[in-house]
N, C-alpha and C positions, 0 to 999 in steps of 0.2 A: 418449457424448462426454466426460462427467465422468471416466469411468474412463481414457480415453485421455489426458486432461490430467494425471491423477495418475501415469500410467505415464511420460509425458514428464518430469514433474518428478522422478521417481525416477531416470531416465536422466541428468538433468542433475546430480543429486547424485553419481552414480557417476563421471561425466566429471571433475567437479572433484576427487573423492577419488582418482582415478588419477594425478594429477599430483604431481610432487616438491614438497615443501614447502620454502619458503626465506624468509629474512627479507626484508622489503621494503627497498629502498634509497631514497636521496634521490629524490623524485619527478623523473622524466625526462619531457620533453614531446615528442611528435611535432612536428616543425617544419611550419608551414603559414602561408600568407599570411592566412588567416582568423584573426583574433585570439581568438576564443572556442572553447571546446569545445562541439560540438553532437551531440545524439543524436536520431535519428529511429527511432521503435519501431513495430512492428506486433505485436499480441498477441491470442491467444485467452483469454478470461476467463470464469470461472464464479463467481458470488457469490450469497449470500443474507444477509439481516439481519433484525432484528426486525420491520420493516415488512412482510415477506412473510407473516407469520403462520404458519398451518399449511401453506402452499403450498410448492411447490418453488422453487428459486432461479432465477437468471437467467443463461442462457448467451448469449454474444455475443463481440464483438471490439471492440478499440479501437486508435486510433493516437495517438501522443504526439510532441511536439517539445520538447526541453529544451536549455538553454544554461547553460554554467558559465564564468565569467569569473574569472581569477586576478588579484585586486587587489594582493596581494603574493605571496611564495613560500609563504605559509601561509594567507592569507585569501582566501576564494572567495565570489563571488556566484552564486546560482542562480535560475533563473526558467524557467518552461514550463508546459505544459498538456496535457491529453488530451481525446479525444472518443470516446465508445463508443456502439455500437448493440446492443440486447439483445433477446431473445425474437422472433427472426425469424419463427417459425412461429405467432405469436400468443400471447396471454396469457389462458389459461383461468381464472386466479385473479382477473381483473378483471371484475366484473359491473356495475360503476358507470360505466364508460367504454367506448369503443370497444375491444373485446378484440383487434382486429387492429393496434392502434397500437403501434408500437415503443417500447420504453423507451429513452430517450436520457439519457446521463450524461456529465458533463465534470468535470475536476478543474483547478484552477489552483494553483500553488505559487510562492511567493517565499521565498528563504532565504539566509542566510549561514552559512558554516562556517569553522572554524579547523582545519586539519589538519596534524598534525606533518610536518616535512620530513626526518626522520631515523628510525632504527629503533625509537625509543621516545619516548613523550610523550603529552600530552593532545590529544584531539580534542573539538570542540564544534560543534554545529549547532543553528540555530534557524530555524523556518519558520512562515509562515502559509499555511494550506491552505483552499481553498474547493471546495465540491462544488455542481454545478448539475444539476438533474434535471428530466426530463419523463416523465410517466407512471411515477412512482416508487411501488414498493410495491404492496400489495394494492389500495389505493383509487385508484391512478393519479393522484397529485397531484404538484405541481411545487415541492418545497421547495429553498430555498437554505440550505446549511449551511456552517459554517466552524469552524476549530479552530487552536490554536497547538500546534506540535510541537517537542519538545526532545530532542536525542540528545547524550550525552557519554560518553567512555570513555578508558581509558588503554591504549595498545598498546605491546607489547615483544616483539621477536623474532618478528614476524609474527602476533601474536595480541592481541586486543583484548577487554577486559571493560568493561562499562559499563551504563548505563541509558538508556532512551528512554521518552518518554511524551507524552500529548496532554491538552489541556483544551479543552472546547467553549467557543465564544465568542458563540454566538446560539442562540435558540429560534425555529424556524420554525412559524408558525401557519397551518394550512390547513383548508379545509372541503370536504367532499364529501357530497352528498345531506343537507345540513343537520347533518352530524356533524362536530364540531370535532376537529381533530388537532394534535398537537404533535410536532415532530422536533428532534433535536439530535444532535451528534456524541457518541459515548461516550468519556468521559475515561478513559484507561488508563495504567498504569504497568507497565514491563517491565524485567527484567534481561536483558542480551544477551551473547552471545559471538560474535566474529567472528574467522575465520581467512583470512589472505591467502596466496595460492598463488604459486608461482614463475612460472606462466604468466600472472600479473597478474589472475587471477580471485579471487573471494572466496566464502565461505559464511558466513552469519549466522544464528543461531538465537536465540530468545528465549522467555521465559515470564513471565506476570504476571497482572494482573486489572484490572477496572474499579474506580474508587474513588469515584465520585459516585453518589448515589441515583438509581435509574432512574425514568423517566417511566411505565414499564409497571407497576410494582408500587407499592403504598402504602409499603412499607418495603423497605430493602435495595438491592442492586445489580442492574444489568441482566443480568449473568451471573455464572458461578462462577469461571472461569479463562480465560486466554488463552495460546495457543501459537502460534508462527509461525516462518517461515524466509524468507530472501532469498538468492538465488544468482546468480552471473554467471560465465560461462565463455567466454573469447574463442575464436573460430574462426580469425580472421585479425587483422591490425592494424586492421581496420575493422569487422568484424562479430563480434557475440557473442550467445550464448543466455543468456536471463535467465528467472528464475522467482521467484515469491513465493507464499506461502500462509499462511493463518492460520485459527484456529478458536477461537471463544469458546463455552464450554459453557453449556447452558441451565439455567435455574432451573425448579423446579416452579411451576406456575400454579394457585392455588386448591387446592393440596395434591395436584395430579395432574401427571404428566410433561407437558412441553410441547415444541413444536418452536421455542421462542424461542432458537435458537442462531444465531450468525453464522459464515459461512465464505467462504473465497476461495481459488481456485486459478488461477494465471495462468502461461502459458508465452509467451515473447516472443523476437523476433529484433530486434536493435538495430544500426543503422548508425551509427558514430561518426565524426565529421569535425572538421576545424579543429585548433587548438592544443590538444591533449588530453593528459592524463596517461596514461602507460603503465600504471600501477597503478590498477585500478578500486577504488572505494570505495563504501560505502553512504551517504556524506554528501553532500548530503541528497537522497534519492530523492524523485521526484515523489509527491504524494498519490495513493492508490489505494484499492481496497476491502480491502486488508490492513492498512494503517495508519490508515484512516478508517472506523470502524465507526458504525453509526447506531442510535439509540434512538427509540422512539415511545410515545405513551401508550395506544394501543389497536390491536388487530388481531383477526383471527378465526382 
């Protein structure tokens, strides 16, 4: 299944790359009696993070609902959320709780963005993201996590270069079998490049690293590097194929190679409705397992 997701993600990249490149014009909106832009998404998702320890990741699916309101021609309000179910066939890594219990995960995002209405200019987005979990990680606990996310860049002639990053805003304290745990979002900083296509799709890639000391290690960062991508390709005026992926390289643990890496691959189909922009943009996407990585103080 994971190989199928990677193949689908590669197909999406080819689909975008085959389109003719053109400069984005002043944003045009599809007319609608509904005053907001709405997006309903169904997705297959595969992710793992430091709380998985040496075990495999989590395969499942999620659905999300997202709204975007234009406050002015360049200022937008974003809000929405997602709900996912993982490990449908049970969780062999969980020996402390019911191994047949599904892992549940939800994300909530509220954001503001300033997006240029011409061929060139600065874009800026700021969001607050929350992650809600049931049966999360190897020890099947239920942490609530949050972070602040910032993205800014300068676009010219259909290309944008900028930075995006996150900073954790809480530590979640949990206990299982009298073992205390801590969880928090991994604070990360990335350089990105985004290209906007004539068919109103886009492709975004980034590279960076975490920048705050890890809970897992006595010194240093939770990972070595981060790479990722986000893609969107319209099929019709209403439907688009979307994908995102990320990987954080693992550090050695106690001098030995470890499985303490994070990864995510997601392929989705999105139905867009209401008063919506014709040009798709990555400002500000909902929180997900690509832009919300998780640290913990112990695993196996």
